[in-house]
Every structure is written in C-alpha cells, then in structure tokens.
C-alpha positions as CSV (number, residue, x, y, z in Angstrom):
1,X,26.0,34.7,-14.8
2,X,23.6,32.1,-16.1
3,X,24.9,28.6,-16.6
4,X,25.1,27.6,-20.3
5,X,23.4,24.2,-20.6
6,X,23.3,24.2,-24.4
7,X,26.8,22.9,-25.0
8,X,27.1,19.2,-25.5
9,X,29.5,17.5,-23.1
10,X,31.7,14.6,-24.3
11,X,31.4,11.9,-21.7
12,X,33.6,9.4,-23.5
13,X,36.4,7.8,-21.5
14,X,34.5,8.6,-18.2
15,X,32.9,5.2,-17.9
16,X,29.5,6.8,-18.2
17,X,26.9,4.0,-17.9
18,X,24.3,6.1,-19.8
19,X,26.6,6.3,-22.8
20,X,28.5,3.1,-22.7
21,X,26.1,0.4,-21.7
22,X,24.3,0.2,-25.1
23,X,27.2,1.6,-27.2
24,X,27.5,-1.5,-29.3
25,X,23.8,-1.8,-30.1
26,X,23.3,1.9,-30.6
27,X,26.2,2.6,-32.8
28,X,28.8,5.3,-32.9
29,X,26.5,8.3,-32.7
30,X,24.0,7.4,-29.9
31,X,21.4,9.6,-28.2
32,X,21.0,8.1,-24.8
33,X,17.8,9.5,-23.2
34,X,17.3,6.7,-20.7
35,X,19.3,6.5,-17.4
36,X,18.4,9.0,-14.7
37,X,21.3,11.4,-14.7
38,X,21.7,14.7,-16.5
39,X,23.9,15.4,-19.5
40,X,24.3,18.9,-18.1
41,X,27.3,20.3,-16.2
42,X,27.0,20.4,-12.5
43,X,27.5,23.6,-10.4
44,X,30.9,25.2,-10.8
45,X,31.0,25.6,-7.0
46,X,30.7,21.8,-6.6
47,X,33.4,21.2,-9.1
48,X,35.7,23.8,-7.4
49,X,35.1,22.2,-4.0
50,X,36.0,18.8,-5.3
51,X,39.1,20.1,-7.1
52,X,40.3,21.8,-3.9
53,X,39.9,18.7,-1.8
54,X,41.5,16.5,-4.5
55,X,44.6,18.8,-4.5
56,X,45.2,17.8,-0.8
57,X,47.6,14.8,-1.1
58,X,46.0,12.7,1.8
59,X,42.7,10.9,1.4
60,X,42.5,9.3,4.8
61,X,39.6,8.4,7.1
62,X,37.3,11.3,7.9
63,X,34.5,11.9,10.5
64,X,31.2,13.6,10.0
65,X,30.3,16.2,12.6
66,X,26.8,17.5,13.2
67,X,27.1,20.2,10.5
68,X,26.7,17.6,7.8
69,X,23.4,16.3,9.2
70,X,22.3,19.9,9.7
71,X,23.0,20.5,5.9
72,X,20.3,18.0,5.0
73,X,17.9,19.2,7.6
74,X,18.3,22.9,6.7
75,X,17.9,22.2,2.9
76,X,14.8,20.1,3.2
77,X,13.2,22.2,5.9
78,X,13.8,25.4,3.8
79,X,12.7,23.9,0.5
80,X,9.8,21.6,1.5
81,X,9.0,22.3,5.2
82,X,10.0,18.8,6.3
83,X,10.3,19.9,10.0
84,X,13.2,17.5,10.7
85,X,16.1,18.0,13.1
86,X,19.7,16.9,12.6
87,X,18.9,14.0,15.0
88,X,16.3,12.7,12.5
89,X,18.9,12.5,9.7
90,X,20.9,9.4,8.9
91,X,23.5,9.5,6.1
92,X,23.5,6.8,3.4
93,X,25.4,6.0,0.3
94,X,22.2,5.8,-1.8
95,X,18.4,5.8,-1.7
96,X,18.0,2.2,-2.9
97,X,20.5,1.0,-0.3
98,X,18.4,2.7,2.3
99,X,15.1,1.3,0.9
100,X,16.5,-2.2,1.0
101,X,17.8,-1.7,4.5
102,X,14.4,-0.4,5.6
103,X,12.5,-3.3,4.0
104,X,14.7,-5.8,5.8
105,X,14.5,-4.0,9.1
106,X,10.7,-3.3,9.3
107,X,9.3,-6.5,7.7
108,X,9.9,-10.2,7.7
109,X,10.5,-12.7,4.9
110,X,7.2,-13.4,3.2
111,X,5.6,-10.1,4.2
112,X,3.8,-8.1,1.5
113,X,5.2,-4.8,0.3
114,X,2.8,-2.6,-1.8
115,X,4.1,-0.4,-4.6
116,X,2.3,1.8,-7.0
117,X,2.6,0.4,-10.5
118,X,4.3,1.1,-12.9
119,X,7.2,1.0,-10.4
120,X,10.9,1.9,-10.6
121,X,12.6,-1.3,-11.4
122,X,15.0,-1.3,-8.4
123,X,12.0,-1.3,-6.1
124,X,10.9,-4.6,-7.6
125,X,14.4,-6.1,-7.1
126,X,14.7,-4.7,-3.6
127,X,11.5,-6.5,-2.6
128,X,12.2,-9.8,-4.3
129,X,15.8,-10.0,-3.2
130,X,14.7,-9.4,0.4
131,X,12.3,-12.4,0.0
132,X,9.2,-10.3,0.5
133,X,6.1,-10.5,-1.7
134,X,5.6,-7.6,-4.1
135,X,2.1,-6.4,-4.4
136,X,1.2,-3.9,-7.1
137,X,-1.5,-1.3,-6.9
138,X,-1.9,0.1,-10.5
139,X,-2.2,3.8,-11.1
140,X,-5.3,4.7,-13.1
141,X,-5.1,6.6,-16.4
142,X,-8.0,9.1,-16.0
143,X,-7.5,10.7,-19.4
144,X,-6.0,13.7,-17.7
145,X,-3.3,12.2,-15.5
146,X,-2.4,9.1,-13.6
147,X,-4.1,8.7,-10.2
148,X,-4.1,6.3,-7.3
149,X,-6.9,3.8,-7.3
150,X,-7.8,4.1,-3.6
151,X,-10.2,1.1,-3.6
152,X,-7.5,-1.1,-5.0
153,X,-4.8,0.3,-2.8
154,X,-7.0,-0.3,0.3
155,X,-7.5,-3.9,-0.6
156,X,-3.7,-4.4,-1.1
157,X,-2.8,-2.6,2.2
158,X,-5.2,-4.8,4.3
159,X,-2.6,-7.6,4.3
160,X,0.6,-5.6,3.8
161,X,3.4,-4.7,6.1
162,X,5.0,-1.9,4.2
163,X,4.0,0.7,1.5
164,X,6.8,1.7,-0.8
165,X,5.9,5.1,-2.2
166,X,7.7,7.1,-4.9
167,X,6.9,10.8,-4.9
168,X,7.5,12.5,-7.3
169,X,6.6,9.3,-9.1
170,X,9.0,7.5,-11.4
171,X,8.2,6.9,-14.2
172,X,4.9,8.8,-14.6
173,X,6.1,12.2,-13.3
174,X,3.1,12.6,-11.0
175,X,3.6,14.7,-7.8
176,X,0.9,13.5,-5.5
177,X,-1.2,16.2,-3.9
178,X,-1.6,16.7,-0.2
179,X,-5.2,15.4,-0.5
180,X,-4.0,12.2,-2.2
181,X,-1.3,11.7,0.4
182,X,-3.8,12.3,3.2
183,X,-6.0,9.4,1.8
184,X,-2.9,7.2,1.7
185,X,-2.0,8.1,5.3
186,X,-5.5,7.2,6.5
187,X,-5.3,3.8,4.8
188,X,-1.8,3.1,6.1
189,X,-2.8,4.0,9.7
190,X,-6.0,2.0,9.4
191,X,-4.1,-1.2,8.5
192,X,-0.9,-0.5,10.5
193,X,1.3,-0.2,7.4
194,X,4.6,1.7,7.6
195,X,5.7,3.9,4.7
196,X,9.0,3.9,3.0
197,X,9.0,7.0,0.7
198,X,11.5,7.6,-2.1
199,X,11.5,11.4,-2.4
200,X,14.7,11.7,-4.4
201,X,13.1,13.9,-7.1
202,X,11.3,16.3,-4.7
203,X,13.5,19.2,-5.7
204,X,12.5,18.7,-9.4
205,X,8.9,20.0,-9.8
206,X,7.4,22.5,-12.2
207,X,5.3,25.6,-11.8
208,X,1.8,24.9,-10.5
209,X,2.9,21.9,-8.6
210,X,3.7,21.6,-4.8
211,X,5.6,18.7,-3.3
212,X,4.3,17.5,0.1
213,X,6.4,15.2,2.3
214,X,4.2,12.4,3.4
215,X,5.7,12.4,6.8
216,X,4.0,15.8,7.4
217,X,0.5,14.6,6.6
218,X,-0.6,13.5,10.1
219,X,0.7,12.1,13.4
220,X,0.8,8.5,12.0
221,X,3.0,9.4,9.1
222,X,5.3,11.4,11.3
223,X,6.0,8.4,13.4
224,X,5.9,5.7,10.7
225,X,7.6,7.1,7.7
226,X,11.1,6.4,6.4
227,X,11.8,9.2,4.0
228,X,14.7,8.8,1.6
229,X,16.2,11.9,0.0
230,X,19.3,12.9,-1.9
231,X,21.1,15.8,-3.7
232,X,22.1,13.5,-6.5
233,X,19.2,14.1,-8.9
234,X,18.9,17.8,-8.1
235,X,22.5,18.6,-8.5
236,X,23.6,15.8,-10.9
237,X,25.9,14.0,-8.4
238,X,24.8,10.4,-8.9
239,X,28.3,9.0,-9.2
240,X,29.3,10.4,-5.8
241,X,26.9,8.1,-3.9
242,X,25.3,10.3,-1.2
243,X,21.8,10.4,0.3
244,X,20.0,10.7,3.6
245,X,17.1,9.1,5.5
246,X,14.7,11.0,7.7
247,X,13.1,9.0,10.6
248,X,11.4,10.9,13.4
249,X,10.3,7.9,15.4
250,X,13.2,7.5,17.9
251,X,13.1,3.7,18.1
252,X,12.9,3.2,14.4
253,X,15.7,5.9,13.9
254,X,18.0,4.1,16.3
255,X,17.3,0.7,14.7
256,X,18.0,2.1,11.2
257,X,21.1,4.0,12.3
258,X,22.7,0.9,13.9
259,X,21.9,-1.3,10.8
260,X,23.2,1.3,8.4
261,X,26.4,1.5,10.3
262,X,26.6,-2.3,10.5
263,X,26.2,-2.8,6.7
264,X,28.4,0.2,5.9
265,X,25.9,2.4,4.0
266,X,26.3,5.3,6.4
267,X,30.1,5.5,5.7
268,X,30.1,8.4,3.2
269,X,33.3,9.2,1.1
270,X,35.0,12.5,1.7
271,X,34.4,13.8,-1.9
272,X,30.6,13.2,-1.6
273,X,30.4,15.3,1.5
274,X,32.5,18.1,-0.1
275,X,30.0,18.1,-3.0
276,X,27.0,18.2,-0.7
277,X,28.2,21.2,1.3
278,X,28.9,23.1,-1.9
279,X,25.6,22.1,-3.5
280,X,23.3,22.9,-0.5
281,X,25.1,26.1,0.6
282,X,26.4,27.7,-2.7
283,X,24.5,26.3,-5.6
284,X,21.0,27.7,-5.4
285,X,21.5,29.9,-8.4
286,X,22.6,26.9,-10.5
287,X,19.6,25.0,-9.3
288,X,17.3,27.8,-10.4
289,X,19.0,27.9,-13.8
290,X,18.8,24.2,-14.4
291,X,15.1,24.1,-13.4
292,X,14.4,26.8,-15.9
293,X,16.3,24.8,-18.5
294,X,14.5,21.5,-17.7
295,X,11.1,23.3,-17.9
296,X,12.1,24.5,-21.3
297,X,13.0,21.0,-22.4
298,X,9.8,19.7,-21.0
299,X,7.9,22.2,-23.2
300,X,10.0,21.4,-26.2
301,X,9.3,17.7,-26.0
302,X,5.5,18.4,-25.4
303,X,5.2,20.6,-28.5
304,X,7.1,18.1,-30.7
305,X,5.1,15.1,-29.5
306,X,1.7,16.9,-29.9
307,X,2.5,18.4,-33.4
308,X,4.5,15.6,-35.0
309,X,4.0,12.3,-33.1
310,X,0.2,12.2,-32.7
311,X,0.2,8.4,-32.1
312,X,2.1,8.8,-28.8
313,X,0.0,9.6,-25.7
314,X,1.6,11.4,-22.8
315,X,1.0,13.8,-19.9
316,X,3.5,16.5,-19.0
317,X,5.3,15.5,-15.9
318,X,4.6,17.5,-12.8
319,X,8.0,16.5,-11.4
320,X,11.1,14.5,-12.4
321,X,12.8,14.9,-15.8
322,X,11.0,12.0,-17.5
323,X,8.2,11.6,-20.0
324,X,6.2,8.4,-19.8
325,X,5.3,7.7,-23.4
326,X,2.3,5.5,-24.3
327,X,3.0,4.0,-27.7
328,X,0.2,1.5,-27.7
329,X,-1.4,3.0,-30.8
330,X,1.8,2.3,-32.7
331,X,2.0,-1.0,-34.6
332,X,4.0,-3.6,-32.7
333,X,4.9,-1.1,-30.0
334,X,6.9,-3.5,-27.8
335,X,9.5,-3.9,-30.6
336,X,10.0,-0.1,-30.9
337,X,12.9,-0.3,-28.5
338,X,14.9,-2.3,-31.0
339,X,14.0,0.1,-33.8
340,X,15.0,3.1,-31.7
341,X,18.3,1.4,-30.9
342,X,19.0,0.8,-34.6
343,X,18.7,4.6,-35.0
344,X,20.9,5.3,-32.1
345,X,18.1,6.3,-29.7
346,X,18.2,4.8,-26.3
347,X,15.0,5.0,-24.1
348,X,14.0,3.0,-21.0
349,X,11.6,0.3,-21.8
350,X,8.2,0.1,-20.2
351,X,8.5,-3.6,-19.2
352,X,11.3,-2.6,-16.8
353,X,8.5,-0.9,-14.7
354,X,5.7,-3.3,-15.3
355,X,5.0,-6.3,-17.5
356,X,1.8,-4.7,-18.7
357,X,3.7,-1.6,-19.9
358,X,5.5,-3.2,-22.8
359,X,4.1,-0.5,-25.1
360,X,5.5,2.3,-23.0
361,X,8.9,4.1,-23.0
362,X,10.5,6.5,-20.5
363,X,12.4,9.5,-22.0
364,X,14.9,11.5,-20.0
365,X,14.9,15.2,-21.1
366,X,17.8,16.3,-18.8
367,X,20.2,17.1,-21.6
368,X,21.1,19.9,-24.0
369,X,18.1,21.0,-26.1
370,X,19.8,20.0,-29.3
371,X,20.4,16.5,-28.1
372,X,16.7,16.2,-27.0
373,X,15.6,17.4,-30.4
374,X,17.9,14.9,-32.1
375,X,16.4,12.1,-30.1
376,X,12.8,13.2,-30.9
377,X,13.6,13.4,-34.6
378,X,15.0,9.9,-34.5
379,X,11.8,8.8,-32.8
380,X,9.8,10.4,-35.6
381,X,11.9,8.7,-38.2
382,X,11.3,5.3,-36.7
383,X,7.5,5.8,-36.4
384,X,7.3,7.1,-40.0
385,X,9.2,4.1,-41.3
386,X,6.7,1.8,-39.5
387,X,3.6,3.6,-40.9
388,X,5.0,3.4,-44.4
389,X,5.4,-0.4,-44.3
C-alpha cells in the first residue's frame, strides 16, 4: 500500500530544530521550509526495526561485522554503480564530520581548498575551522541552468590541495553530468588535486537526470576521491547520525580509517545501524513512493512560482529537494527573510551560501503538499505587500 505523505505531522515536543529554532521569530503557526530534513514519515519498516530494538532492555556496546559495510556497498553499487567493495567502506557518524576529517588528513594548514559557489555553509566552516584557505569558483547562470566555469575552476585548482565537490549540488539542485565531471577530473589530475565529494543527495534525483559518482570517471578519481554518502537524506534519518565514506586508494583508506577511529566518528550507535539495515534492505517501495511525492511537490512549486510569482527566477532542481530562488528583481530582496519570518515562513537565506547571494533564498519542498502550498501563499502575500508600497 502506498505511503500517505499528505498528512501533517506534529513535531512539537520532539526538539525538532527545523520547527523550534525560529519559533519565537516566526510565531505560533510557522511554515519551516528551510532545514534539510523531510516533514514526511519515514519508512514503517525502519520504525518497526527501531521499536523492536528499543524493546530490548540492554543498550550496551555493540560491534559492526562485515555485513554492515556490505549494506552500503550493495546499495550504492546497485543504485549508482559505484563499484566499491566492503573493504572500501568506512562508517562515520556524519558526512560533515567525514569531510572535516578528510580536509585535515589530506592537506596542511594554509593550503587552499576549492569549492563551487554558492556553497553549503558547513563546507565553509569546515575549511575555515581547519585553518585552510577557502577558494570559491562561482557557478555560472547560463539562463538555462547553473554550470561550472571551467576556466575559473582551472585557475583556482592550479594552487589548491583539495577540491570539495557537492553533487547533487546544494543549494542549486544541479546534478553534474558525466561530461562535466570528466572535465573536473582532468583538471584535478593535471594539478594533483584530491577530491572530497559530498554525494549525500545522490539518491534524490528526478526523471531525465542521471547521477554519476566522480570516483568512477577515470583512474585518477578512483585513486584520489573521498566519497561521502549517507541514507539520512534518502530515508529521512538525519537525527540518527549515520553515513559512510568510500575510499579505494588503500593507503588513503587506512589513514582515514585510523583517524576516524581515533576521533570517534566511526563509532556508530546501535539504533542507527538498525535503521540502516531496514532502510537499505526493506524500504525500496517507500523510497519510490517518497520520490514520486517529491517530484509532485517540485512540480507544484514550479507551477506556483511561474504563474503567481513572476519576479522570482528559478530552475527546477535536477536533484535534492531544494529550490534556489533568485529574488533579485524584488525591491530590497535581502530584507525579504525578515518579512517572510513575520508571516511565519522560514527559508534558508542566500548569504549563508555566499555573500553575493543575499537576494537568494533556499526552499525545502520535502513536506506535505498542503504545507508547501501554505508557504508559497505566504511568500506571495509578502511580495504583494511590497509591490503595493
């Protein structure tokens, strides 16, 4: 039976960051369309697995046998043809912890780390807190989609140590093509730049789009990529803190494995592993249902924006559940966030991703359709009030 995602779920008294962080500013009836989790129920098989384990009265230390590493290899090989083995897999409590660990392992203080901009805000913090130098290569708006500026990227990579890739890209929703990734690979090989690739949204792509793991592009990327993946976006498990890293280069793999154990990020809690097993082995039907629902919401938002909010420019995302909204044609666009908040609508602000994106906002459409429509109507109200001034 198909999962019903239309029902609104009350997340009060669950310490849900998405709902509580701006509660005071947004008022008693907020519509939070910002933080990257879903306001949709997770798979019933995941819930049942967690309940069964919770009913056991002892929550002691647990070990992870090879089957857990095989879970990740089997899923990503089956879905995206990664061609990894269980020996390539390292468990981690989160993608950003893995990225920070990799930055510190495979570069030195003062080294340059290149990111595509606009960039996911924790990337920026990970680089700066590691005392590396952030170097932005800005995506070009071609009028059809955002694309990599390869001339600019090459200039930045010439003096860099690492390239921090996000594919599918957050916040723009681009899924870079095999051809684009091939060009990236050539440049990274030319200048000896290792790649850290955040691929947490790779399971969330839409018809007509094909995700390519960059580690599969050529011999260089196979031996010089740290790929970071997770079930948390796909199956809505962010609070359980579980992810994995794929490294095929044996020396790099061993270095990362030892460091992950030393700093504790490879120690995964028992509930997370119960959830992963249920997600990857018993929740494929749920995933298909949720992807159909997200595709419907993506279309709902596109129609509303085109028909009723002409002043906002956007492209339909190829992956992720985000719209990257260009409000630069709206009067005093950088202050829109405050106006949205006054009407209870919470979006991610563009300056979190880049200082030159103050007129942009990121909208998360992974929620019941009625909640999305409520948020879009509130956006319309704010924009109409501004035009009437």
